[in-house]
N, C-alpha and C positions, 0 to 999 in steps of 0.2 A: 906471446901471439901478437903476428902483425895485424894491424887493423886499417884496412882500406875500404871501409863501408862508406865513410863518409867524412869530411873535415870536420864534422860536429862532435866527432868523439875525441877530440884535442881534451886534454886535461891542463888546467892553470898550473904554469910554471911556480917554483918557490918566490921567483922575483914578483911575480904578479900578486901570489898569495900574500906577500908581505906588504905589497901595495893596497890591499884589501883591508888587510888588518889595522892598516894606520889610516884609513879612510876617515876623514870628517863627515858627520851625517847629520841628517835634519829630516824633517817631515815634506816628502816630495810633493804630495798632494797640495800641500800650501805651499810649493816653490821654495822651500827651505831648505833643502839639501844642496850645501855648497859643491859637494863633489859632482852631485848630477848635473848641477848648473855648470860647471866647468866642462864637463863632456859635452853637453847639449851647445856650447859655445864653441867647442874644438869641431864638433862635426857640422855645425852651420857653416863656421869658416873653410872647412875642408870641401864643403860641396857648395861653396859660392852662394849661401842661402842666409837668409835672415834669421830664421827659426828653425830650431831642432827641437825634437821630443823624443825621450828615453822611452823605449816600450820593451815588454818582455821579449817579444819573438818578431822575427821577419813576417810571419802569417798575419799577427796583429798590426805591423807596419803596413803591410799591404792592404789589408780589410779597412784600417782606418782611413787610407788615402782614397780607397774606393767609396766608402760612406761620405764623405765630407764633398767629394766632387760629383755625385750622382745624385740622381732621384729614383724612387721606385718606379720599376717600368723601364728605364732605361737600358740601353746595350752598352757592353763594354767591347771592345775589339782587343783580340789577345790572340797569341799564337796558341795552337793546339795542344801542345804539350808544356805550357807554361807551369810554373809552380803555381802560381792562383789556380790553376785548372786540375792538376793532380793531386795537389798534395795539401790543400786548404779545405778539405771537407765539405765542399759546397758552401762556403762561407759569403761568397758574394750574393749569392741568391737567398741563402737565410737570412743574413744580416742586413744587407743594403738593397734586397729587393730588385736585383738587376740582372739581367741575362747576359750571357757570355757569347759574343760572335767569336768562335774559334777557327781561326786561319790556319791550315797546316802548311808546314815548311819542313824541308829537310834537317836544318840543323838549329831549328827555333830561330833564325833571322828573318823576321819579315820584310817582303819587297815594299817599297812605297808604293807600287801601283796595286800590290794585292791590299794594302791599307786603305787606299782611296776607293777601290772597288767595294771594300767592305762597310763604308760610309753610308748608313741609310738615307734616301731622299727625303727632305721635308714633304712628308704627305700625310694624310689624316689617316692613311689604312695601314701605316707602318710605324714602328716604336723609333724613336730617337737614338742616336748615337750620342752616349754621354762621356766617354773617356776611351783614351789609347792607352794600353798597357805594355811596354816592353820589358824584357828581361835581360841585363847585361851583368855578367856573362848568364848564358842559356845552360841551365844545370842538364836537361833532358837533350839538350843538343851536344852534350859533351863538353861544358865550358867555353862552348863558341863565345867569340865577342862580336858586339854589333860594330861595325864599323861606322865612323863617325860620321862619315858622308851621307850614309843611310839615315842615321838618326836625323842628320839636318833637314834631309828629304822630306821624311815624314812629318817632322815639324813644321815644315812649309805647307803642307797638307794640311794637317790640324789646325793651323791659326787660320788658312784660308775658310775652312770650315766653321772655327770657333769652337773647337772641341779641345778640352785639356788633355794634359798626358801625365801618366804616372811612370817613373823607373823603378820597377824592382831591381835594385842594385844589391843584394843579398852579398854577390861576389863581384861587386863594383872594383874593389881595390885589386882584384887579379887581371881586369882588363886595364886598369890604370898601369901595373907594374908591366904587364907583356906589352903595352903599346906606347907608353910615354905620354900619353894624352891624360891632364888631369882630370881628378873626378870632378872638380868646379866646371870645366869644359862639357864633360859628360851631363851634369846634372842641369846645366842653363837651359837644357832644352825641353824641360820638364816641369810644371806647376808643383807635383810633390815629387820627392825621390827616397829611398830607404837603402841602408846597408845593415849588414849583420857583423855582429861582433862575434859570434861565437862558432862561425867557422873557421876560415884559414888565419883569422886573426889572434884565435886562440883564446878568446875569453869564455867564461862558462856559460853567459847567459846575455841576452839582449840584443835588441836592433835601435837603430835611429831612424826618423823619418824627418825630413825636411821641407821647407817651403820659404817662398819670398813673402808670401801675403798674411796680414795679421790675423783678418777674419778666418781665414784657412787655419792657422796655428791654433786659434781659441776653439775651433770646432775640433781639433785633433784631439786636445786635451780634453774636451768634454768627452768625445766618445771612446777616448781611452779609458775614462773612468766608468763609461756606461757598460763598456766591453769587461769590465774587471780588471783593467791593468794598471790601475791607480796605484803605486808602491809608495811605501812610507819611508823607512830610512834606507833608500835604496842606493847610498851612496857606496855602500859595499861592493855592491854590484858595479856601480859605474867605475869604481876605481880600477877594475879590471878592464874596462873598456879603454880607459884612458891610458892604461900601461899598454895596452894591444895597440892602440893608435900611435904611441910614441916610439914603439919598439919593434913592431910586427908587420909593417906594409912592406918595407923592402926586402925583407926575408922570402918574401911569399914567390918571389924569382926561384929560389930553391925548389920549391914545391913543384913549379913548372919543370924544371930541369928533372927532377925525379920521374915526372909524369913522362915525358918525352924518353926518359931511360928505360922506363918499364915497356913503354909502347915499343922500343925497339927489341926487347927481349923477348915480347909476345909476338912479334914478326917472326920470330925464329921456329915459333912452335907449328907444326904443319896444319892443325886441326883450328888455328885460330884466324880468324879474318878481322883486321881493323886498316882503317886508314891514319897513319901515322901524322899527316899533314892537317889531320883535324884536331891534334892533341896540341891546343893553343894555350892551355892554363894548368890547370890541377887535377882535369877529369880524362880517364881513359875509359871510352866504351868501346867493347868488342863483341863478337860473335864466335861461338863455338860451333864450327861444322862438322857434319859427319859422325856425331856422337849418339850412340843410343840411349845414354843416360839423360835424366830431367835436369832441367836447372837446379832444383832444391837437391839431387843427389850429387852433382859437381860442388855445389856451394856448402854441401856437409862434406864431402870428400877433401875440399880444402882445408876447412876448419880443422878436421883432423890431422893435418899435416902443419897447422900453425898459422893459416892465412885466412882471414875474415874479408869477404866482398859479397857486394849485392848482386844478385840476378834481377834485371829490370825489364823482362817480358821475353819470353820464348827462348831464343839461345843467345839472349844477349844478356852482358854483364857490364857492371860499372865498378871502376876502381878510383879511389880518390887519395891524392896524396895531401898530406898536412904536416905540420911542425913537429909532430912526435914521430914521425917516418924519418929514418936515415937512409944514406946511401947503400948501405951494409942491407937495410930491410928490404930494399927495392930490389938488391941481387938475390936475397932470399926468397923474395916473392916470386922473382922470376924462375928461379930452380924449382919452387913449389909447383907454381903452375905447369910447367915443363913436364914434371913427373906425372901429375892428375891428369893433364889434360892429354897426354900421349898414350895413356893405358886404358882400357876398355874394362 
């Protein structure tokens, strides 16, 4: 079975498993797990920040960052299809008591003018803007990359209004590899930032959230415990993250090449509509046109032929490449898609 549902489906390699077996551990709630501490130091250095915290998931990283930088009743400016909006179960409202100001875009990248227009005036009749969140790369935007110049301009606007910023960098290293811009250069424009270990980097679990501010770091640790994210001998998991950072960043380029290859194969199918120039990293979003079958029927037919991918609404589908997918898999996926999508 070729699995293109997500880059979260990757399995740890034998070498990564060996690193996990050999990990030195301690109690991380006491700050005594040496492997966790090393991972956090690596993450902070990579993103050019003073502090990093290992958490179970990207959702927790995002929600902790919102919680420590806002007050109940604040509003958070965010793109309308961001992960925080679509896939985090309303946690921003439920856990931090904030409202999301969802700004629509074509591919997930907010224009600075949109951000400035969304900032609430200082007026007793309206709520305050407490935070600006950007997602790089943008999942629902098809792995789209935030141009650094756009981030810089949004940062200028945020500073002028005294509003902090959070970077949901779940797939930040995909942007790094695709552009050559360092993770630290992206992250320096944000008070908090995060990245995921369990997507393209291939670890089984975990994310890191980073900051330069010691009081913010202390709050992140406190709320991690409050949200149920305090782990004990977590070095076994952290060892996988260390291996991922040491071995699996540069190879993300292969995933991008596979995604572009898949897009070229999809272009040859008459019933498929996609923009090949929109395939910037490892996510391919395409539409199936003129079919009488439902998206669920198409997904089921593809699965029967040995290919897993997700429908993401209406006639739209998403395929995500990752380290467990080979060039041969991509060719076979293209063949299966052609067979299934050209028959009724």
